C-alpha positions as CSV (number, residue, x, y, z in Angstrom):
1,M,56.1,-18.8,51.9
2,K,55.5,-16.5,49.1
3,R,52.7,-14.0,49.3
4,I,50.3,-13.8,46.4
5,E,49.3,-10.4,45.5
6,L,45.8,-9.8,44.2
7,D,46.3,-6.3,43.0
8,F,46.9,-7.6,39.5
9,L,43.1,-7.4,39.2
10,E,43.1,-3.7,39.7
11,K,45.6,-3.3,37.1
12,R,43.5,-5.1,34.5
13,K,40.4,-2.9,34.8
14,F,37.8,-2.9,32.1
15,S,38.3,-0.1,29.7
16,W,36.5,1.1,26.7
17,E,39.7,1.4,24.9
18,N,39.4,-2.0,23.4
19,E,37.8,-1.5,19.9
20,G,36.4,-5.0,19.5
21,L,34.3,-4.8,22.6
22,K,33.0,-1.4,21.5
23,V,31.9,-2.7,18.1
24,L,30.2,-5.8,19.7
25,Y,28.4,-3.6,22.3
26,Y,27.1,-1.1,19.7
27,S,26.1,-3.8,17.2
28,L,24.1,-5.5,20.0
29,L,22.4,-2.3,20.9
30,F,21.6,-1.6,17.2
31,L,20.1,-5.1,16.8
32,L,18.0,-4.7,19.9
33,G,16.8,-1.3,18.9
34,S,15.9,-2.5,15.4
35,F,14.1,-5.5,16.8
36,L,12.1,-3.2,19.1
37,L,11.2,-0.8,16.3
38,L,10.1,-3.6,13.9
39,S,8.0,-5.3,16.6
40,G,6.4,-2.0,17.5
41,Y,5.7,-1.3,13.7
42,F,4.1,-4.7,13.2
43,Y,2.2,-4.5,16.4
44,F,0.5,-1.2,15.4
45,K,0.1,-2.4,11.8
46,T,-1.7,-5.6,12.8
47,K,-3.8,-3.6,15.3
48,S,-5.1,-1.4,12.6
49,V,-5.8,-4.4,10.3
50,R,-7.5,-6.5,13.0
51,P,-11.1,-5.0,12.5
52,Q,-10.8,-5.7,8.8
53,Y,-9.6,-9.3,9.6
54,E,-12.5,-9.8,11.9
55,A,-15.0,-8.5,9.4
56,L,-13.5,-10.8,6.8
57,K,-13.7,-13.7,9.1
58,V,-17.4,-13.0,9.8
59,S,-18.2,-12.7,6.1
60,L,-16.3,-15.9,5.4
61,G,-18.4,-17.7,8.0
62,E,-21.6,-16.3,6.5
63,I,-20.5,-17.5,3.0
64,K,-19.7,-21.0,4.4
65,S,-23.2,-21.2,6.1
66,R,-24.8,-20.1,2.8
67,V,-22.9,-22.6,0.8
68,E,-23.9,-25.4,3.3
69,K,-27.5,-24.2,3.1
70,E,-27.5,-24.2,-0.7
71,R,-25.8,-27.7,-0.7
72,Q,-28.6,-29.0,1.5
73,E,-31.3,-27.5,-0.7
74,I,-29.6,-29.1,-3.8
75,K,-29.6,-32.5,-2.0
76,N,-33.3,-32.1,-1.1
77,L,-34.1,-31.2,-4.7
78,E,-32.2,-34.2,-5.9
79,E,-34.0,-36.5,-3.5
80,E,-37.3,-35.0,-4.6
81,L,-36.7,-35.0,-8.3
82,L,-34.6,-38.2,-8.8
83,P,-37.6,-40.6,-8.8
84,R,-39.4,-38.4,-11.3
85,I,-36.3,-38.1,-13.5
86,N,-35.7,-41.9,-13.3
87,F,-39.4,-42.4,-14.2
88,L,-39.1,-40.0,-17.3
89,N,-35.8,-41.6,-18.3
90,S,-37.3,-45.1,-18.1
91,G,-40.2,-43.8,-20.1
92,L,-37.8,-42.6,-22.8
93,E,-36.1,-46.0,-22.8
94,R,-39.4,-47.6,-23.6
95,K,-40.3,-45.4,-26.6
96,G,-42.6,-48.1,-28.1
97,F,-44.7,-48.3,-25.0
98,S,-48.0,-46.5,-25.2
99,Y,-49.5,-45.2,-22.0
100,T,-52.8,-44.4,-23.8
101,E,-53.0,-48.1,-24.7
102,V,-52.5,-49.0,-21.0
103,F,-55.3,-46.8,-19.9
104,Y,-57.6,-48.1,-22.6
105,M,-56.8,-51.7,-21.6
106,L,-57.4,-50.8,-17.9
107,E,-60.7,-49.2,-18.7
108,K,-61.9,-52.3,-20.6
109,A,-60.5,-54.8,-18.1
110,L,-61.4,-53.2,-14.8
111,P,-64.5,-54.9,-13.3
112,S,-67.4,-53.1,-11.6
113,R,-66.9,-52.0,-8.0
114,A,-63.1,-52.0,-8.5
115,Y,-61.0,-48.9,-7.9
116,L,-57.4,-48.4,-8.6
117,T,-55.9,-46.3,-5.8
118,E,-52.3,-46.2,-6.9
119,L,-50.4,-46.6,-10.2
120,T,-46.6,-46.5,-10.3
121,V,-44.1,-47.3,-13.0
122,S,-40.9,-48.8,-11.8
123,S,-37.5,-48.4,-13.4
124,N,-37.3,-52.1,-14.1
125,G,-40.1,-52.0,-16.6
126,K,-43.2,-52.8,-14.5
127,V,-46.4,-51.0,-13.9
128,V,-47.7,-51.7,-10.4
129,F,-51.4,-51.2,-9.6
130,T,-52.8,-51.1,-6.1
131,G,-56.6,-51.2,-5.9
132,Y,-59.7,-52.1,-4.1
133,F,-61.7,-54.9,-5.5
134,A,-65.1,-56.3,-4.4
135,S,-63.8,-59.9,-4.2
136,S,-61.0,-62.3,-4.9
137,S,-62.8,-63.5,-8.0
138,S,-62.9,-59.9,-9.4
139,I,-59.1,-59.7,-8.9
140,K,-58.6,-62.9,-10.8
141,T,-61.0,-61.7,-13.6
142,F,-59.1,-58.4,-13.9
143,V,-55.6,-60.2,-14.1
144,D,-56.9,-62.6,-16.7
145,S,-58.6,-59.9,-18.7
146,L,-55.3,-57.9,-18.8
147,S,-53.2,-60.9,-19.7
148,Q,-55.6,-61.8,-22.6
149,R,-55.7,-58.3,-24.0
150,G,-52.1,-57.6,-24.5
151,K,-48.6,-58.9,-25.1
152,Y,-47.7,-58.1,-21.5
153,Q,-47.3,-60.4,-18.5
154,V,-49.6,-59.6,-15.6
155,Y,-49.4,-61.2,-12.2
156,L,-50.8,-60.8,-8.7
157,M,-48.1,-59.6,-6.3
158,R,-50.1,-59.4,-3.1
159,E,-53.7,-59.7,-2.0
160,E,-55.1,-58.6,1.4
161,R,-58.7,-59.4,2.3
162,K,-60.6,-56.7,4.1
163,A,-64.1,-56.3,5.2
164,G,-66.3,-55.8,2.2
165,G,-63.6,-56.7,-0.4
166,S,-59.9,-57.1,-1.1
167,V,-56.9,-54.9,-1.6
168,A,-54.6,-56.2,-4.3
169,T,-51.3,-55.2,-5.7
170,I,-50.9,-56.3,-9.3
171,A,-47.7,-56.0,-11.5
172,W,-47.8,-55.6,-15.2
173,D,-44.5,-56.2,-17.0
174,L,-44.0,-53.6,-19.7
175,K,-41.2,-55.4,-21.3
176,G,-43.7,-57.9,-22.6
177,V,-43.7,-61.6,-23.2
178,E,-42.2,-63.2,-26.3
179,K,-45.0,-65.0,-28.1
């Protein structure tokens, strides 16, 4: 049997004589050093910028909260003013309608012991009166009187009897009736 010699490993020892290995080793060292230098640079750079970033983040949060507050205030104003604006716009659409004439007719038609508690003008062209009347007959008299005095249609929407009188809601169509 032939004996295998293992001393060939000793003959092939690693040596730095090989130029390709040297280039590879030094290029890896260079890349690792460059990476460490750049990461250190960016670490210290971002560390110095962090307070500015935090301040910017806080001010951006404040701006967002102010914008949301202003948005809510605008929404509240719209909700408050929209009915008034619609009322004024509907009034402009009915340029021929005279409110002084309405109040004059109300003054003439309103029976004694009758009080109007609310007067609203809706966007669909109706004036709605809510008032307290002494009796149901005074409501009927008021509606009939308004109907005879003008070119507008007047009708009773609701009547509620209470002690000592009646509360009525009466609608007056401002668009008028074709006669």
